[in-house]
C-alpha positions as CSV (number, residue, x, y, z in Angstrom):
1,X,-41.3,21.9,-3.9
2,X,-41.9,18.9,-5.1
3,X,-42.2,15.6,-3.3
4,X,-41.6,12.1,-4.4
5,X,-41.5,8.7,-2.5
6,X,-38.0,7.5,-3.9
7,X,-35.4,9.2,-5.2
8,X,-32.6,7.5,-6.9
9,X,-29.4,9.8,-7.2
10,X,-27.2,8.4,-10.2
11,X,-28.4,6.6,-13.2
12,X,-25.7,4.4,-13.8
13,X,-25.6,0.5,-13.3
14,X,-26.6,0.5,-9.8
15,X,-29.4,2.5,-9.8
16,X,-30.9,1.5,-12.7
17,X,-30.8,-2.1,-11.9
18,X,-32.6,-1.2,-8.4
19,X,-35.4,0.3,-10.8
20,X,-35.9,-2.0,-13.1
21,X,-35.8,-5.1,-10.6
22,X,-38.5,-2.9,-8.5
23,X,-40.2,-2.8,-11.7
24,X,-40.4,-6.3,-12.4
25,X,-41.0,-7.6,-8.8
26,X,-44.5,-5.2,-9.5
27,X,-43.3,-2.8,-6.8
28,X,-42.9,0.8,-6.5
29,X,-45.4,1.2,-9.6
30,X,-47.9,3.7,-7.7
31,X,-44.6,5.9,-6.0
32,X,-44.0,9.0,-6.8
33,X,-39.8,8.5,-8.4
34,X,-36.7,11.1,-8.8
35,X,-34.6,9.9,-11.4
36,X,-31.3,12.1,-10.9
37,X,-27.9,12.3,-13.2
38,X,-24.9,14.2,-14.5
39,X,-26.2,13.5,-18.4
40,X,-28.7,11.1,-19.8
41,X,-27.1,11.5,-23.1
42,X,-23.4,10.4,-22.1
43,X,-23.0,7.1,-22.2
44,X,-19.2,5.7,-22.3
45,X,-18.6,2.6,-23.7
46,X,-18.0,0.1,-21.1
47,X,-18.4,-3.8,-20.3
48,X,-19.4,-5.4,-16.7
49,X,-17.7,-8.9,-16.2
50,X,-18.9,-11.4,-12.7
51,X,-19.0,-14.9,-12.6
52,X,-22.5,-17.1,-11.5
53,X,-23.7,-20.1,-10.6
54,X,-26.8,-18.8,-12.1
55,X,-28.4,-20.3,-15.6
56,X,-29.6,-17.3,-16.7
57,X,-28.3,-14.3,-14.6
58,X,-29.6,-11.9,-17.4
59,X,-32.8,-12.3,-18.3
60,X,-33.8,-10.0,-20.3
61,X,-30.8,-8.5,-22.0
62,X,-27.9,-10.2,-24.2
63,X,-24.5,-11.4,-22.8
64,X,-21.7,-13.5,-23.4
65,X,-20.5,-16.4,-21.4
66,X,-17.9,-18.8,-20.9
67,X,-17.6,-21.9,-19.1
68,X,-13.9,-22.5,-19.8
69,X,-11.4,-20.0,-17.7
70,X,-7.8,-19.5,-17.7
71,X,-4.8,-17.3,-16.7
72,X,-1.2,-17.2,-17.7
73,X,1.5,-16.4,-15.3
74,X,4.1,-13.9,-16.1
75,X,6.4,-16.3,-17.1
76,X,3.7,-17.8,-19.9
77,X,2.5,-21.1,-17.9
78,X,-1.4,-21.6,-18.4
79,X,-3.9,-22.3,-15.9
80,X,-7.0,-23.8,-17.1
81,X,-9.4,-23.1,-13.9
82,X,-11.7,-25.9,-13.4
83,X,-15.1,-23.8,-12.3
84,X,-17.7,-26.6,-11.7
85,X,-21.5,-24.7,-11.5
86,X,-19.6,-21.3,-12.2
87,X,-19.6,-19.9,-15.3
88,X,-18.0,-16.3,-16.4
89,X,-20.1,-13.7,-17.9
90,X,-20.0,-10.2,-19.2
91,X,-22.7,-7.6,-21.1
92,X,-22.2,-4.3,-22.5
93,X,-23.0,-1.7,-19.8
94,X,-23.4,0.9,-22.0
95,X,-26.4,-0.7,-24.2
96,X,-28.1,-2.2,-20.7
97,X,-27.7,1.6,-19.2
98,X,-29.6,3.0,-22.8
99,X,-31.9,0.0,-22.3
100,X,-33.2,0.5,-19.3
101,X,-33.1,5.0,-19.3
102,X,-35.5,4.2,-22.5
103,X,-37.5,2.6,-20.5
104,X,-38.0,4.6,-16.8
105,X,-39.0,7.6,-19.7
106,X,-41.6,5.5,-20.6
107,X,-42.8,5.0,-16.8
108,X,-44.9,7.6,-16.2
109,X,-44.0,7.4,-12.3
110,X,-40.5,8.2,-13.0
111,X,-39.6,12.0,-13.2
112,X,-35.8,12.2,-14.8
113,X,-33.9,15.1,-14.2
114,X,-30.1,16.0,-15.2
115,X,-27.9,18.2,-13.1
116,X,-25.6,18.3,-10.5
117,X,-26.6,17.2,-7.0
118,X,-25.7,20.3,-4.4
119,X,-26.9,19.1,-1.9
120,X,-28.3,16.1,0.5
121,X,-29.3,16.6,3.9
122,X,-32.5,14.3,6.0
123,X,-34.3,15.5,9.1
124,X,-37.1,14.0,11.1
125,X,-37.5,11.1,8.4
126,X,-37.6,13.7,5.0
127,X,-34.7,13.6,2.8
128,X,-34.4,16.9,1.1
129,X,-32.3,16.9,-2.4
130,X,-30.8,19.8,-3.7
131,X,-30.3,19.9,-7.4
132,X,-29.4,23.3,-10.2
133,X,-30.7,25.2,-7.0
134,X,-34.0,24.1,-6.9
135,X,-35.2,22.1,-4.1
136,X,-36.4,18.0,-3.5
137,X,-38.3,16.2,-0.7
138,X,-38.1,12.3,-0.8
139,X,-39.0,9.9,1.8
140,X,-36.5,7.5,1.3
141,X,-33.0,8.1,-1.0
142,X,-30.8,5.7,-3.1
143,X,-27.4,7.4,-3.4
144,X,-25.1,5.7,-6.0
145,X,-22.8,8.8,-7.1
146,X,-19.4,7.7,-6.0
147,X,-17.5,10.5,-4.8
148,X,-13.6,9.8,-3.3
149,X,-13.9,9.4,0.3
150,X,-11.7,11.6,2.8
151,X,-9.6,8.8,3.9
152,X,-8.0,7.8,7.3
153,X,-4.4,7.5,7.9
154,X,-4.8,3.7,7.5
155,X,-6.6,3.2,4.3
156,X,-5.4,2.1,1.1
157,X,-6.7,3.7,-2.4
158,X,-5.6,2.0,-5.1
159,X,-7.6,2.1,-8.6
160,X,-8.4,-0.6,-11.4
161,X,-7.8,1.1,-14.8
162,X,-7.6,0.2,-17.8
163,X,-8.4,0.7,-22.2
164,X,-9.9,-2.1,-23.8
165,X,-10.4,-2.7,-27.7
166,X,-13.4,-4.8,-29.1
167,X,-11.4,-5.6,-32.5
168,X,-11.8,-8.4,-35.4
169,X,-9.1,-10.1,-37.6
170,X,-9.1,-13.2,-40.0
171,X,-5.9,-14.4,-38.0
172,X,-7.1,-15.0,-34.6
173,X,-5.8,-17.7,-33.3
174,X,-7.4,-17.9,-29.8
175,X,-10.3,-20.7,-28.6
176,X,-13.1,-19.3,-28.7
177,X,-15.0,-21.0,-26.2
178,X,-12.8,-20.1,-23.6
179,X,-12.5,-16.9,-21.6
180,X,-8.8,-15.4,-20.1
181,X,-10.0,-13.7,-17.2
182,X,-6.2,-12.7,-16.6
183,X,-2.7,-12.7,-19.1
184,X,0.2,-11.6,-16.7
185,X,2.2,-12.1,-20.2
186,X,2.9,-8.1,-20.3
187,X,5.4,-5.8,-18.5
188,X,4.6,-5.1,-14.7
189,X,6.4,-2.1,-14.5
190,X,2.9,0.0,-13.6
191,X,1.9,-1.9,-11.0
192,X,0.0,-5.2,-11.2
193,X,-0.9,-5.7,-14.6
194,X,-2.7,-8.2,-16.7
195,X,-4.6,-8.1,-20.5
196,X,-8.5,-9.2,-20.1
197,X,-9.7,-11.7,-23.1
198,X,-13.2,-11.9,-23.6
199,X,-13.3,-13.9,-27.3
200,X,-16.9,-13.0,-29.1
201,X,-16.0,-15.4,-31.8
202,X,-13.5,-16.8,-33.7
203,X,-12.9,-13.7,-35.7
204,X,-14.2,-11.1,-32.5
205,X,-12.8,-10.9,-28.8
206,X,-12.6,-8.5,-26.6
207,X,-9.1,-7.3,-25.1
208,X,-8.3,-4.9,-22.2
209,X,-5.0,-4.2,-20.6
210,X,-6.0,-3.4,-16.4
211,X,-3.7,-2.2,-13.8
212,X,-3.8,-1.9,-10.3
213,X,-1.7,0.7,-8.6
214,X,-2.4,4.3,-7.5
215,X,-1.5,6.5,-10.5
216,X,-3.4,6.4,-14.5
217,X,-1.8,6.4,-17.4
218,X,-2.0,8.4,-20.5
219,X,-4.5,6.8,-22.3
220,X,-1.8,6.1,-25.0
221,X,0.3,4.5,-22.8
222,X,-2.4,1.8,-22.8
223,X,-3.1,1.8,-26.2
224,X,1.3,1.2,-26.7
225,X,0.5,-1.9,-24.1
226,X,-2.5,-3.3,-26.0
227,X,-0.3,-3.4,-29.7
228,X,2.5,-4.5,-28.2
229,X,0.3,-7.4,-26.1
230,X,-1.2,-8.3,-29.3
231,X,2.1,-8.3,-31.6
232,X,4.1,-10.4,-29.4
233,X,1.5,-12.5,-27.8
234,X,-0.7,-13.3,-30.1
235,X,1.5,-12.7,-33.3
236,X,-1.8,-10.3,-34.4
237,X,-0.8,-7.3,-36.2
238,X,-3.9,-7.1,-39.0
239,X,-6.8,-5.9,-37.2
240,X,-9.7,-3.8,-36.4
241,X,-11.1,-1.8,-33.3
242,X,-14.5,-1.9,-33.6
243,X,-14.8,-0.1,-30.0
244,X,-12.5,1.5,-27.3
245,X,-13.3,1.5,-23.7
246,X,-11.7,3.1,-20.7
247,X,-12.1,3.7,-16.9
248,X,-11.4,3.6,-13.8
249,X,-12.6,1.6,-10.7
250,X,-11.5,2.2,-7.1
251,X,-10.1,-0.4,-5.1
252,X,-10.0,0.7,-1.5
253,X,-10.5,-0.8,2.3
254,X,-12.3,2.4,3.1
255,X,-15.5,1.5,5.2
256,X,-18.3,3.4,3.0
257,X,-21.3,4.0,4.9
258,X,-24.1,1.6,3.7
259,X,-27.2,3.5,5.3
260,X,-28.0,6.7,7.4
261,X,-31.4,7.1,8.2
262,X,-33.6,6.8,5.0
263,X,-30.6,6.9,2.9
264,X,-29.3,4.1,1.4
265,X,-25.8,3.9,-0.7
266,X,-25.5,1.0,-3.2
267,X,-23.0,0.1,-5.8
268,X,-19.6,1.7,-5.1
269,X,-20.9,4.6,-3.1
270,X,-22.4,1.8,-0.4
271,X,-19.1,-0.5,-0.8
272,X,-20.3,-2.6,-3.2
273,X,-17.0,-3.3,-5.0
274,X,-15.0,-6.1,-3.7
275,X,-11.5,-3.5,-2.2
276,X,-9.2,-6.8,-3.4
277,X,-10.5,-7.1,-7.2
278,X,-12.9,-4.3,-8.3
279,X,-15.4,-6.5,-8.7
280,X,-18.8,-4.5,-8.3
281,X,-22.2,-5.9,-10.2
282,X,-22.8,-9.0,-8.1
283,X,-22.2,-7.7,-4.7
284,X,-24.8,-4.8,-6.7
285,X,-27.2,-7.4,-7.0
286,X,-27.2,-9.2,-4.1
287,X,-27.6,-5.7,-2.4
288,X,-30.7,-4.8,-4.1
289,X,-32.2,-8.3,-3.6
290,X,-31.7,-7.5,0.0
291,X,-33.4,-4.1,-0.5
292,X,-36.4,-4.6,-2.2
293,X,-36.9,-8.3,-0.4
294,X,-37.6,-6.1,2.8
295,X,-39.6,-3.6,1.5
296,X,-42.0,-6.5,0.0
297,X,-42.1,-7.5,3.4
298,X,-42.9,-4.0,5.0
299,X,-39.1,-3.7,6.7
300,X,-37.4,-1.4,4.5
301,X,-37.2,1.0,7.7
302,X,-35.7,-1.5,9.9
303,X,-33.7,-3.2,7.4
304,X,-30.0,-3.8,8.8
305,X,-27.2,-4.8,5.9
306,X,-24.9,-7.5,6.8
307,X,-21.5,-7.2,8.3
308,X,-18.5,-6.4,5.7
309,X,-15.7,-6.3,8.1
310,X,-14.0,-9.3,7.7
311,X,-14.0,-8.7,3.8
312,X,-12.9,-5.5,4.7
313,X,-9.6,-7.0,7.3
314,X,-8.8,-9.4,4.2
315,X,-8.8,-6.6,1.4
316,X,-6.9,-3.9,3.8
317,X,-4.2,-6.6,4.2
318,X,-4.0,-7.5,0.3
319,X,-3.8,-3.9,-0.5
320,X,-1.1,-3.1,2.2
321,X,0.9,-6.3,0.6
322,X,0.3,-4.8,-2.9
323,X,1.4,-1.5,-1.7
324,X,4.6,-2.8,-0.3
325,X,5.8,-4.8,-3.2
326,X,6.8,-7.6,-1.4
327,X,4.5,-9.9,-3.0
328,X,3.6,-8.8,-6.7
329,X,0.6,-8.5,-7.9
330,X,1.4,-10.9,-11.1
331,X,3.2,-13.9,-8.3
332,X,0.2,-13.3,-5.9
333,X,-2.8,-14.2,-8.4
334,X,-1.2,-16.7,-10.7
335,X,-0.2,-18.6,-6.9
336,X,-3.6,-18.1,-5.9
337,X,-5.3,-19.8,-9.3
338,X,-3.0,-22.7,-9.3
339,X,-2.9,-23.3,-5.5
340,X,-6.4,-23.2,-4.4
341,X,-9.8,-24.6,-6.2
342,X,-11.5,-21.6,-8.1
343,X,-14.4,-22.1,-7.1
344,X,-13.1,-21.9,-3.6
345,X,-11.4,-18.1,-4.9
346,X,-15.5,-17.2,-6.1
347,X,-16.5,-18.4,-2.8
348,X,-14.3,-15.9,-1.1
349,X,-14.7,-13.3,-3.4
350,X,-18.6,-13.1,-3.0
351,X,-18.7,-13.0,0.4
352,X,-19.7,-16.6,0.9
353,X,-16.6,-18.0,2.4
354,X,-16.7,-20.0,5.5
355,X,-13.4,-20.6,7.9
356,X,-12.1,-23.6,6.4
357,X,-12.9,-22.0,3.4
358,X,-10.7,-18.8,3.9
359,X,-7.6,-21.1,5.6
360,X,-7.7,-22.8,1.6
361,X,-7.4,-20.0,0.2
362,X,-4.7,-18.6,3.0
363,X,-2.5,-21.2,2.4
364,X,-2.8,-21.2,-1.2
365,X,-0.3,-18.0,-0.8
366,X,2.9,-16.8,0.9
367,X,2.3,-16.3,4.3
368,X,4.9,-14.0,5.4
369,X,4.1,-11.0,3.4
370,X,0.7,-11.2,4.1
371,X,1.8,-11.5,8.3
372,X,4.0,-8.0,7.4
373,X,1.1,-6.5,5.8
374,X,-1.0,-7.0,8.5
375,X,1.0,-6.1,11.4
376,X,1.6,-2.6,9.8
377,X,-2.3,-2.3,9.1
378,X,-3.1,-2.4,12.9
379,X,0.0,-0.7,13.6
380,X,-1.3,2.2,11.6
381,X,-5.3,1.8,13.1
382,X,-3.4,2.2,16.6
383,X,-1.6,5.2,16.0
384,X,-4.6,6.8,14.4
385,X,-6.3,6.6,17.2
């Protein structure tokens, strides 16, 4: 039976960023580490985007960045966002993962194991992992493999699902310096639906058809909607699809266990995905920084993570509002960005919001649907006791 200091379950963005950050800080280089994933070869196309006030948030990897942002309402109104110290970033997650996997393959203290995690348990400060019917021991396990949780009666569980294309064309008429983070100029019959437009150059752009709902579409349906959007909104019919991505991100108010003894969860598995938006990367990086800082101080065993109850409560109410249909998602998010300062919204979504900031966000939205959503949530929680 092999023994390790640390086991990382899942070689996705969260697990690999944890390892890479530790090594860059000079940590864990003398530790035996087990890295487990279903497949190190399968590397689906995917982009990850986020906002940040940092000048260079990914110093060791290529990314795109925009100072100018906008959204479009369902009626076609353009709202230019004043971002102040914030910029919007996007990077190729598949290339990022491939790059870090290559680095881990050259780390003599990292054992890479392909297989299914069949069981995980701990006893007396020792974790035991079963993979491919073999047992492995580790002092600490960092769990990043997401599985849909067993929901309580009051939990909401939405999906953010999307198909994105990187296209090239000679007909491009977009502003190459401006990212459109939500364009609602598309039919809304399947739920809160928007297009994401991230220019690469004057001739290349990344466009993504995104839905917040509880049901997936066929891949062909997403493609048809993208084709219609490019034709109807951008008058684009002559273009080449360079690459395609498909993804599904959970949006839920479920309270994930961040830590059970020496098993620490991060990424979507640890609740780093914001239930109201699906944004995950920034929260994951923050969790990793907290974890490694505690390790450097010799306090990993005593580390406790900040409470997320306030954010989970807010997200739960918003998901109840979307579920009710009393405040359509396209109208809700348009009102939010039209009436509240973008910097306040970003602080709110980054869980860096105080009461005054929270109040500004609340006052930018219609009150009645949120009060009804809150009472519906509290009623369901009461009867679930």
